[in-house]
Structures are given as structure tokens and as C-alpha cells.
C-alpha positions, 0 to 999 in steps of 0.5 A: 500500500505504501509502495502504491502511494509512493508511485501515485505521488511520483506520477502526480509530481511529474504530471502536475505543477511545474514538472508536469507543465515542462514535461508535457510542453517538451513532449509536444515540442518533440512531437512537432519536430518529428518530421525534421532531421536532427542537426549535426551537432558534432560530438553533442548529438541531438539525442543527448541535448534533448534529455539534457534539456528535459533534465535541466527543466525539471531541475529548474522547476525546483528552483522556481519557488526561489525566483519570485516577483512582486506579483504572483501572476507576473511570476507565473507568466514570466516563468512560463515565457522563460521556459518556452523561450529556452525550449524553442532554443533547444528545439532549434539546436536539435532539429533542422528547420528555420527559426520561424518554423521552430517558433511556429511549432513550439507555439503550437506545442504550447497551445496543445499543452494548454488545451490538454490540461484544460480539457482534463481539468474540465472533465475532472471538475464536471464529474468530480473526479480525483485521485488515480482516476484523475491521473488516468484521465490526464494520461488518456487526454495526453495520448488522445491529443498527441495522436490527433495532432500527429495524424491530423496535422503534423504527419499530414503537413510534414512537407509543407514549408510554413512562411511566416514573413509578415508582421501581421502573421507573426503578431497573430501567432504571438497573440494566440500563444499569449492569450491561451497562456494568460487565461490559463495563468489567470485561472490558477491565480484568481481567487474567489471564483465560483465553481461555475465561473471556473468551468466557464473560464476553462471553456473559454480557454479551451475555445481560445486554444482550439481557435489558435490551433485552427488558425496556425494549421490554416496557415499550414494549409495556405502555405501548402497551396501557395507552394503548389501554386508556385511549383505549377507556375514554375512548371509553366515557365520551364515548359515555355522554355521547353516549348522554344527548345522543342520548336528549334529541335523539330525545325532542325530535324525537318531541315536535316530530313530534307537534306538527307532526302536530297542526298539520297536522291543524288546518290541514286542518280549516280548509281549504286549496287544492289546492297547499297540500294537496299540500304538507301531504301531503308534510310529513305523509309526511316527519314520519311517516317521521322520527318512526318509531321502531324498537321492540325492547324495549330503549330503548338499542338503539331509540335507536341504531336510530332515529339510524342509520335517519335516516342510512341513509335519507339515504344510501339504505341499507336497515336490516333489523332482527330484534332481541329487544332485551329479551334485551340488558337484562342490559347497561348502557344505555351499553354497549348504546349503545356496542356497537351504535353502533360496529358500525352506524357501521362498517357504514354507513361501508362500504356507502355506498361500494357501489352502491345495490343493495348498500346493506343492513345486517342486524341480528339479535339472538336469545336461545337458551337461555342464549346471546344471539347478535348478528349484524351484516352488510353488503356489503364494499367494501374488502379487510379486514386483521386484526391481533390478530383485529381488522379494521384501519382503512382510514383514513390516520391509523391511530394515532387510528382503529380504537378502535371495534372495540376498544371493541366487544371491550371491551364483549363481554369485560366480559360474558364473551362472545366476538366474531369478525369474518368475511369471506365473499365480499362480506360482512363480518359481526360475530358476538357471543355473550353468556352469560346466566343465566336 
């Protein structure tokens, strides 16, 4: 019985009060640092610094009673801010991330810590729970909040780079942190509050914590969208450069093919023996196939089709084209090149994995009234999953792939169009429509 009492006292000492505050804060800060690689600290490794930080804070907790200010409220708040500042420094030394991101994550950890304690104390106060049951609720809440934070926010947003570069954003994050901290501190220092008033204050604190976390992870979401928008725009810039290079390459190929045809004609006029004549026939046939150009009435679309035809021939893929390219002249050459290059790249990547009898890509472009419809279809070799109505890449590195379809959607929406992806039986189809004024 004495042993159990001692165990309970020990658990209470590390769960509540100064030590509980410090340990829970550092636990959540470590959780938020999970997606980042440890820094190379030379001989002093990250896994040494963190335990030392924990130990230092626990020791500091015993000295807090000796560090007093004229007002008890001020003592509580300043000690909390000091612990937070030192924890930010320790976390920044241990993990590779920008200082602003470290402050952002540690602020979220601080608010998470306040949220956990407030919810636990509200439940215990409402149901009049104490002793071992109160301790059980505490650890249950720690586990629940940690799991929710990790899977709903931390792991999901592990690759989003947060941009805190405006004064307004920085101020709001600080206010959110201070507000939750001040309310939590006031609850512990104000005397004479009724039971209902204390419960109401707890509810207010919980709401502030939740709103603060929602705001902070809203920043995460916006940062992710900004990053995707930036990558899409950079992809279009790169495709614009590639468009120019492709035009020059195809033009050079056409010139060389024309010159080769002339040289073959001259060689035939001079007369060659039988074997050489057969060789010239093969060269002439190859040059004729290589120099074939699909003409749709749109130079940018013709350029894409000429490039993809070479790739299709190389992989024994049939490229079937029925396209009124002139109906796409309302689009800029770069946008036309980008849209169809991405669409045909994806189609080709899929069908090359199929048997030769299924290696067919169909492209259809037709104008009807004020609508231009585009359909690209190919045989489907893998199961397709969708997110935000876009097919997800099957490549292992999903963070750096999948922007092709985003670029396609960007181009379609730029011209007020709409695009849908369909999977029927073994066929994958891209359907896009563009409104066009006569």
C-alpha cells in the first residue's frame, strides 16, 4: 500500500505543477519536430541535448519557488515565457528547420499543452473526479491529443514549408500563444471564483486554444497551396522554355530530313549496287517516317504531336489523332504546349506498361458551337486514386510528382473551362471543355 502511494505521488509530481507543465510542453515540442532531421551537432548529438534539456527543466522547476516577483501572476507568466523561450532554443539546436518554423511549432506545442490540461481539468471538475482516476484521465487526454495532432496535422503537413514573413502573421501567432497562456495563468491565480465561473473560464480557454490551433494549421494549409501554386507556375515557365527548345529541335530535324532526302536522291542518280540500294531504301523509309509531321492547324499542338509520335513509335504505341487544332488558337502557344504535353506524357507513361495490343492513345479535339471539347484516352494499367478530383501519382516520391495534372487544371481554369478525369473499365480518359466566343 505504501509502495502504491509512493508511485501515485511520483506520477502526480511529474504530471502536475511545474514538472508536469515542462514535461508535457517538451513532449509536444518533440512531437512537432518529428518530421525534421536532427542537426549535426558534432560530438553533442541531438539525442543527448534533448534529455539534457528535459533534465535541466525539471531541475529548474525546483528552483522556481526561489525566483519570485512582486506579483504572483507576473511570476507565473514570466516563468512560463522563460521556459518556452529556452525550449524553442533547444528545439532549434536539435532539429533542422528555420527559426520561424521552430517558433511556429513550439507555439503550437504550447497551445496543445494548454488545451490538454484544460480539457482534463474540465472533465475532472464536471464529474468530480480525483485521485488515480484523475491521473488516468490526464494520461488518456495526453495520448488522445498527441495522436490527433500527429495524424491530423503534423504527419499530414510534414512537407509543407510554413512562411511566416509578415508582421501581421507573426503578431497573430504571438497573440494566440499569449492569450491561451494568460487565461490559463489567470485561472490558477484568481481567487474567489465560483465553481461555475471556473468551468466557464476553462471553456473559454479551451475555445481560445482550439481557435489558435485552427488558425496556425490554416496557415499550414495556405502555405501548402501557395507552394503548389508556385511549383505549377514554375512548371509553366520551364515548359515555355521547353516549348522554344522543342520548336528549334523539330525545325532542325525537318531541315536535316530534307537534306538527307536530297542526298539520297543524288546518290541514286549516280548509281549504286544492289546492297547499297537496299540500304538507301531503308534510310529513305526511316527519314520519311521521322520527318512526318502531324498537321492540325495549330503549330503548338503539331509540335507536341510530332515529339510524342517519335516516342510512341519507339515504344510501339499507336497515336490516333482527330484534332481541329485551329479551334485551340484562342490559347497561348505555351499553354497549348503545356496542356497537351502533360496529358500525352501521362498517357504514354501508362500504356507502355500494357501489352502491345493495348498500346493506343486517342486524341480528339472538336469545336461545337461555342464549346471546344478535348478528349484524351488510353488503356489503364494501374488502379487510379483521386484526391481533390485529381488522379494521384503512382510514383514513390509523391511530394515532387503529380504537378502535371495540376498544371493541366491550371491551364483549363485560366480559360474558364472545366476538366474531369474518368475511369471506365480499362480506360482512363481526360475530358476538357473550353468556352469560346465566336
